[in-house]
N, C-alpha and C positions, 0 to 999 in steps of 0.2 A: 504494500500500500504506500503510495507516494505521500510524503508529508512536507509541511512547511516547518523548517527547522532553524532555530537560532543556535548557532554553534560558537561558544565562547572559548577562544584559544588561550591557553595558559602561557606563561613566560617561556617555558621550554620549547614552545613552537616558534619562538622568535629570536632566541639567542640574546647575548648581552652587549653586542656592538654591531656596527654595520656589516662587518665581514661575516661574523657568525650569523647574523640575521639573514643574509642572502643565501647562506648554505642551508639554514634551518627552514626557510619558507619553501624551498624546493621540495623537501621531504613533506612538509605540511600540505602543500598544494597537491601532491600525489594522493594523499589520503582524502582530502576534501573532494578530489575528482572522483574517487570511488563512490561517494555519496551522491554527487551530481549525476554520475553515470546511471545510477539507479532511478533517476527521475525525481529526486527530492528537490524542493525549492529551498535553497540554502542562503541564509543571511549570516555573515561572518562578523563576529566582534573579537576584540583582542585587548590585552593589557598593554601597558606602556611604562611599567615601573622603572626599569633601567634607562629607557630611552628619554622619558621626560626629565628624569634626574640629570642625565648628561646634558641635555639641552639647557636646562635651568642653570647648571653649574658653568657651562661654557659662556653664557651671556653674563652671568654674574662676574666671572673672571674678567671678561672683556670690559665690563662696566667699571671694575676697579682700576683697570689700566687706562681708562678714558677713551677706549675705542668706540663704545656705544653704550646705550643705556641698558640696565638690567631688564630682562624680559618678564612680564607678569606670568604667573603660573598658568592662567587660562590660555594665554597665547602659546606657551610651551606645549600644552596639551594639543592645541590645534596643529602646531608644527609636527608633533609626533604622529598625529593621525595621518597627516599627509605623506610623510616619508615611509611609514610602515605600510600604509595603504598602497603606495607605489610599488614596493617590493612584493607585496601579496598579489596585487593585480598582475604584475608581470609573471610571477611564478605560476599563478593559476591559469593565465592565458596560455603559457607554454605547455603546461600539463594537459589542458583541454585540447589544444591543437594536436598534440601527439596521439590523442585517442579519436581524433576526428570530430570533436564536439565543438560546435560554434555557438557560444553563449556570450552575451554582453556582460561585462563586469564593470561595476562602478564603485568607487570609494566616495562616500558622502561625509563631508565635514559636519559633525553633529553636535548640537548644543543641548545640554541636559539641565533642566531647571532644578535648583535646590532651594531649600527654605533658609533664608538668612538667619532665622532663629534656631536652626538646627544646633543642638548642643555639641555636635562634633567640632564646631568652630572653636569651642573653648578647650578642646582636648585633642590636639593633633596626634593621629596614630598611624597614618598611612606611610609606610616606608617608600622612599624613592631614591634613585641614583646609586652611586657607588658605595662600597663599604669602607669604613674608617677603622683604624686601630683605636683602642681605648684611649691612648694618649692623645691622638689627634682629635677624637671625639670630645674629650674633656676641654680642650682648648676652644673648640667651636661652641660648646655649651656655655662656657664662660663668656663667650662673645655674644651670647643671646640667642643662639640657634637651637632648634628643637631636634634632638637625636635620641634614638633608642637602640638597645641591643636587639639584633634581629636573628633569632633562632640559632644562636651560637656561631654565627658567621661573621660577626663584627657589628659595628655601629653604622646606622644610616640616618639621613635626614628624614623627618616625618612632617607631613602636612595634614590638614583637616580632611576628613573623608565623610562628607554629608550624604544622606540618603537621596537617591534620585526621586524627583516628584513628577516631572513631565519631560517629554522628549519633543523638542520644537519641530524636528523634521520627520516625525512619525508617519505623517500621511505620504510624504515623498518616498520614505523607505517602503511602506506597504505597497504603493503604486508600482515601484520598480520591481519588487518581489513578485507581485501578482502578474506583472508583465513578462515574467520568466527570466528576469535578470538576476545575476549574482550580486549581492550588495555587501560591501565591507563598510561597517558603520559602528557608531558608538565606541570608536577607538579610545582605549584608555579610560573607559567609563563615560566618555563624552566630555565636551568642554563645559565646565561648571559655570552656570550663569544664574543670576537672580533676576526676578521681574520687579521693576520699579515703575509703577504706573503702566504705561504702554511700552516701556523700553526694557531691553535686556542688557545686563552688565556682567562681565566676567568677574569671577572671584578667585582668590588664591586657595585652591583645593584640588584634590584628585578623587574622583568618584570611583568606588569599587566597581570593576568591570563586570563582575558576576551579578551584582545587584542591578546595574544598569541593563545588562543583558536580559535579566529576568523581567524587568519592567518593559523593555522593548518587546520581548516575546509575548507578553500579555497584551500590549497595545496593538500589535499587528495580527493578533489572533493566531499565533503559531500553534502547531500541534505538539511540538517537542522543544525542549531546551536542553542542549548538551553542554555541560560544563566540563572542560578538559583539565586534567591535573596530572600529577606524576604517578598516580597509582591506578590500577585497573578497577578496583572496587574500594568502597568506603568500609572502614572497620570500626568495631567497638573493641574496647580493651586493647587498643593499638599499642604495640611494643611490649605486651605482656604474654606469658605462656598460654593464656586462654583467649588469645585474639580470635575474633570471629569476623569473617568477611561477609558483607551484606549484599544480597541480591535484590529482591523486590520488597520495597517498604511502603507502608501506608502512611498517610499524614500523621495519624495517631501514634504510630511507632516512632516516627522521626521526632515528634514532640516529646515523647517519653525519653528518648536517648539524649535529647538536648537538655532536658531537666536533670538527667543524670550526669551532665557535663562530660559526655563521652567524646566530644569533638573539640580539638584544640582551638582556642579563641583566635590565635594569630594566623591560622592556616585553613583547616577544614571547616570550622564553624561558619564563616561567612558564605562559603560555597553551599553548605547544607541549608542555611537559612534562605539564600537566594533561590535555590532549587525548590525548597518547600513553598515559598511564596508563589511561584508560578504554578506548581502542581495543584495547589488548593484554590487557585483563582477561578477555575472552571472545570466541570466534569469532562473527562476525556483527555485532559492535558497531562503530559508526562515529562518529568525531569530525569535526566540521566547524568550521572557523574562517572567518568571513566578517563582513561588516558587516550592520547591522540591515536595511537596505533590500534586501539580496539574500538574506535568510534563506530565503524561500519558494523562490527559484530554486535555492538551494544544496541544500535538501532534495530537490529534483527532479533533482539531479546536473548542473545547468547552470552552476554557478559555485562559487566558494569553494575552499578547500583542505581536502580530506578525508583522514583518516588511518584506516587499517584494517589488520588482519592480512593 
């Protein structure tokens, strides 16, 4: 059965720099083409954690040297959407051409409305950019910057991560998808904007791409949301002798596991919550969490962790 799918690419699908990204997206495009070849209507979203951090740091450094002004975070997100979309478009075009599939591909610069009163603005938590040693991080913190230790890998800058409220270009995305085009959109969670009277204004934040993808999937009436990560399935008791890998979950089961704090707050929990939000938004909608390499088998019901009513 052909489905309308929103597929949220994880960081491992993009690499950590331009060279790695161009290698990674070729592999990613091959797997996306498997889904497209089956006749599914695919909307692709992606993260931008390393990329937006590098852009922000580059302009910040250039600004300190008097070369140009520092770039607002919203503009950095827009820049990351463009160059990641460019690489994904090219890789997908080449992969489709190899199989004789002629489908238009469009990257859409996407603005996502957030609430200016969102409490996330008072507590920045979203890691971006490169890793720093503890010594370097302490100096930056002393200078007034926000950094946190990130999963034992070092320290990273953090910015606010408010919840997505609306997607300005949702009708354009839906029209392109319904016309049979492949759409790359809501890159990096979308450009964060707030509404002031009849105007939109960018704000310093990075929206979680899984939450933005969930909101998008709901708005364009998708059949499925696939959130790609580094594991084939979600687990409870992860890292323990009695670890249990999960297959098909109901909304009630997911809520119970969340209440038991089975999912790590900094990694799997946001994915679970975003998947849950879409799955419970309408009967018949399914969320799937799996890794890139098993996405095709996951759609076929052969692997991954699915969530539905």
